[in-house]
MISE-968641 format. One line per 2 residues: number of its first residue (from 1); their letters; for each residue x, y, z of N, C-alpha, C. Coordinates in steps of 0.02 Angstrom, whole numbers. Layout:
REM MISE-968641
NUM> A> X,Y,Z,X,Y,Z,X,Y,Z; ...
***
This chain:
REM MISE-968641
1> MS> -2210,-753,-3297,-2216,-687,-3267,-2244,-638,-3317; -2287,-596,-3296,-2312,-541,-3337,-2266,-481,-3329
3> SP> -2269,-436,-3376,-2227,-377,-3372,-2268,-314,-3384; -2255,-261,-3344,-2290,-199,-3357,-2271,-171,-3425
5> LA> -2213,-190,-3451,-2192,-166,-3517,-2227,-204,-3573; -2261,-259,-3557,-2296,-298,-3607,-2367,-275,-3617
7> GE> -2386,-222,-3584,-2452,-194,-3593,-2503,-216,-3541; -2482,-254,-3492,-2528,-274,-3439,-2493,-266,-3372
9> PI> -2532,-252,-3319,-2501,-242,-3254,-2468,-306,-3229; -2413,-298,-3196,-2378,-356,-3168,-2415,-379,-3105
11> KR> -2421,-444,-3098,-2455,-471,-3039,-2411,-463,-2978; -2443,-457,-2921,-2406,-445,-2858,-2353,-498,-2846
13> ND> -2370,-561,-2854,-2324,-616,-2843,-2264,-611,-2890; -2278,-596,-2954,-2225,-589,-3004,-2181,-529,-2989
15> AE> -2212,-475,-2966,-2174,-415,-2949,-2127,-428,-2891; -2150,-465,-2842,-2107,-481,-2784,-2049,-526,-2805
17> KL> -2063,-574,-2849,-2009,-618,-2873,-1958,-579,-2914; -1982,-538,-2961,-1937,-499,-3002,-1897,-449,-2960
19> AG> -1929,-418,-2911,-1894,-372,-2867,-1838,-407,-2828; -1851,-468,-2806,-1799,-507,-2772,-1739,-521,-2816
21> VL> -1752,-538,-2878,-1698,-551,-2926,-1659,-487,-2940; -1695,-433,-2951,-1661,-369,-2965,-1622,-345,-2904
23> KA> -1648,-357,-2845,-1611,-340,-2784,-1547,-380,-2779; -1550,-444,-2796,-1490,-486,-2796,-1438,-460,-2846
25> LA> -1462,-435,-2902,-1416,-409,-2954,-1389,-340,-2937; -1421,-304,-2892,-1404,-234,-2878,-1346,-227,-2830
27> DP> -1296,-268,-2838,-1237,-264,-2796,-1176,-276,-2841; -1127,-230,-2840,-1069,-237,-2885,-1031,-303,-2877
29> AR> -1024,-327,-2816,-988,-390,-2805,-1025,-448,-2837; -1091,-448,-2830,-1130,-502,-2860,-1130,-499,-2936
31> LR> -1132,-440,-2964,-1127,-434,-3037,-1059,-459,-3061; -1007,-443,-3024,-940,-468,-3043,-936,-544,-3037
33> LL> -967,-571,-2985,-967,-644,-2977,-1002,-678,-3036; -1060,-652,-3056,-1094,-680,-3114,-1050,-677,-3176
35> SL> -1017,-621,-3185,-973,-612,-3243,-914,-661,-3241; -884,-668,-3183,-827,-714,-3176,-848,-786,-3189
37> IQ> -906,-805,-3164,-930,-874,-3174,-946,-885,-3247; -982,-839,-3277,-1002,-846,-3347,-942,-848,-3394
39> SS> -891,-809,-3379,-833,-806,-3424,-780,-859,-3410; -790,-899,-3359,-740,-951,-3345,-743,-1003,-3401
41> PE> -686,-1033,-3418,-683,-1080,-3474,-733,-1138,-3470; -746,-1162,-3410,-793,-1218,-3401,-865,-1194,-3392
43> GE> -875,-1129,-3386,-942,-1102,-3374,-964,-1112,-3302; -917,-1130,-3259,-931,-1138,-3188,-869,-1119,-3149
45> AC> -879,-1106,-3085,-822,-1087,-3043,-833,-1111,-2972; -778,-1125,-2940,-778,-1145,-2870,-770,-1082,-2827
47> VC> -798,-1084,-2769,-790,-1028,-2722,-715,-1012,-2715; -675,-1064,-2712,-603,-1055,-2702,-570,-1016,-2759
49> DL> -600,-1017,-2819,-573,-981,-2876,-599,-909,-2881; -647,-892,-2840,-679,-826,-2845,-656,-776,-2793
51> TE> -627,-799,-2739,-609,-753,-2684,-555,-704,-2705; -502,-727,-2737,-448,-682,-2756,-469,-631,-2809
53> PI> -500,-651,-2865,-518,-601,-2915,-568,-549,-2889; -611,-568,-2843,-661,-521,-2818,-634,-480,-2759
55> GL> -581,-505,-2728,-550,-468,-2673,-589,-470,-2608; -627,-523,-2598,-666,-530,-2536,-650,-597,-2504
57> SQ> -666,-603,-2440,-653,-665,-2404,-699,-721,-2429; -679,-783,-2416,-720,-840,-2437,-790,-838,-2407
59> PT> -798,-823,-2342,-866,-819,-2315,-909,-765,-2348; -879,-709,-2366,-916,-655,-2398,-936,-675,-2469
61> VS> -890,-707,-2506,-906,-730,-2573,-961,-783,-2569; -956,-829,-2522,-1008,-881,-2514,-1076,-849,-2499
63> HH> -1077,-797,-2459,-1139,-762,-2443,-1170,-733,-2507; -1130,-699,-2547,-1155,-670,-2610,-1179,-725,-2657
65> LR> -1143,-780,-2661,-1163,-835,-2705,-1229,-867,-2681; -1239,-870,-2616,-1302,-897,-2589,-1360,-852,-2609
67> IL> -1351,-787,-2606,-1404,-740,-2625,-1421,-749,-2700; -1370,-755,-2742,-1381,-765,-2813,-1415,-832,-2828
69> TE> -1398,-882,-2789,-1429,-948,-2798,-1502,-946,-2776; -1516,-915,-2719,-1585,-910,-2695,-1628,-868,-2742
71> AG> -1597,-822,-2778,-1634,-781,-2826,-1646,-818,-2892; -1619,-878,-2898,-1629,-918,-2958,-1582,-903,-3015
73> LL> -1527,-866,-3000,-1480,-847,-3052,-1423,-898,-3060; -1407,-934,-3007,-1353,-983,-3008,-1378,-1051,-2986
75> ER> -1343,-1102,-3010,-1353,-1171,-2986,-1290,-1189,-2947; -1299,-1228,-2894,-1244,-1247,-2850,-1237,-1323,-2850
77> EK> -1174,-1345,-2855,-1159,-1417,-2851,-1102,-1427,-2802; -1113,-1468,-2752,-1063,-1481,-2701,-1018,-1538,-2726
79> RG> -952,-1527,-2724,-902,-1577,-2742,-850,-1579,-2688; -851,-1630,-2647,-806,-1634,-2591,-821,-1578,-2543
81> VW> -769,-1540,-2525,-778,-1485,-2478,-797,-1420,-2513; -793,-1417,-2579,-806,-1355,-2616,-873,-1357,-2652
83> AY> -900,-1298,-2662,-961,-1290,-2701,-943,-1256,-2767; -972,-1282,-2821,-962,-1253,-2887,-1027,-1222,-2911
85> YR> -1021,-1165,-2945,-1079,-1127,-2966,-1077,-1116,-3041; -1137,-1117,-3071,-1144,-1101,-3142,-1210,-1062,-3150
87> LV> -1213,-1021,-3202,-1273,-982,-3215,-1330,-1027,-3236; -1390,-1011,-3213,-1450,-1044,-3237,-1459,-1018,-3308
89> PT> -1459,-1061,-3358,-1458,-1038,-3428,-1513,-989,-3447; -1572,-997,-3420,-1628,-954,-3440,-1638,-892,-3396
91> AI> -1602,-888,-3341,-1615,-835,-3292,-1605,-765,-3320; -1548,-751,-3349,-1533,-684,-3374,-1578,-666,-3433
93> GT> -1590,-714,-3477,-1634,-702,-3534,-1705,-685,-3514; -1729,-718,-3462,-1797,-704,-3437,-1802,-633,-3410
95> IA> -1751,-612,-3373,-1751,-544,-3346,-1748,-493,-3403; -1704,-506,-3451,-1698,-461,-3509,-1764,-456,-3546
97> EL> -1797,-512,-3556,-1862,-513,-3591,-1913,-471,-3554; -1915,-476,-3488,-1964,-438,-3449,-1951,-363,-3451
99> LT> -1888,-345,-3460,-1870,-274,-3458,-1865,-242,-3528; -1875,-282,-3580,-1872,-256,-3648,-1942,-236,-3671
101> PP> -1950,-174,-3694,-2015,-152,-3718,-2038,-197,-3776; -2103,-209,-3782,-2130,-255,-3833,-2107,-239,-3904
103> KR> -2104,-175,-3923,-2084,-157,-3991,-2013,-178,-4005; -1969,-171,-3958,-1899,-190,-3967,-1892,-266,-3969
105> RR> -1935,-301,-3931,-1933,-375,-3931,-1949,-401,-4000; -1999,-372,-4032,-2020,-395,-4099,-1964,-384,-4150
107> KA> -1927,-329,-4145,-1872,-315,-4191,-1814,-363,-4181; -1802,-384,-4119,-1746,-428,-4103,-1757,-499,-4130
109> R> -1819,-518,-4141,-1833,-587,-4163,-1822,-597,-4235
***
């Protein structure tokens, strides 16, 4: 993906993809779900483990997890009747890279 912060205009296709990811992130429940999954000891979580801490019903949590998965932020693995989710390792870093101005990126390396 190209970035407008990298000194060149972002391509339409890339802009639509990035907008979809940012839209998926722009919800407090989804941000909390990402945080809960990332901070879990195994680095993954079952839907059944996420409903109580987030305070939402299982269907609502599953809906949010589906949106995060479709945005490429989570991976889903079905085990029996439950689905387990983990962060896509490169997803957050890619977004951060696109949103970091080039001068700051050079200093961070």
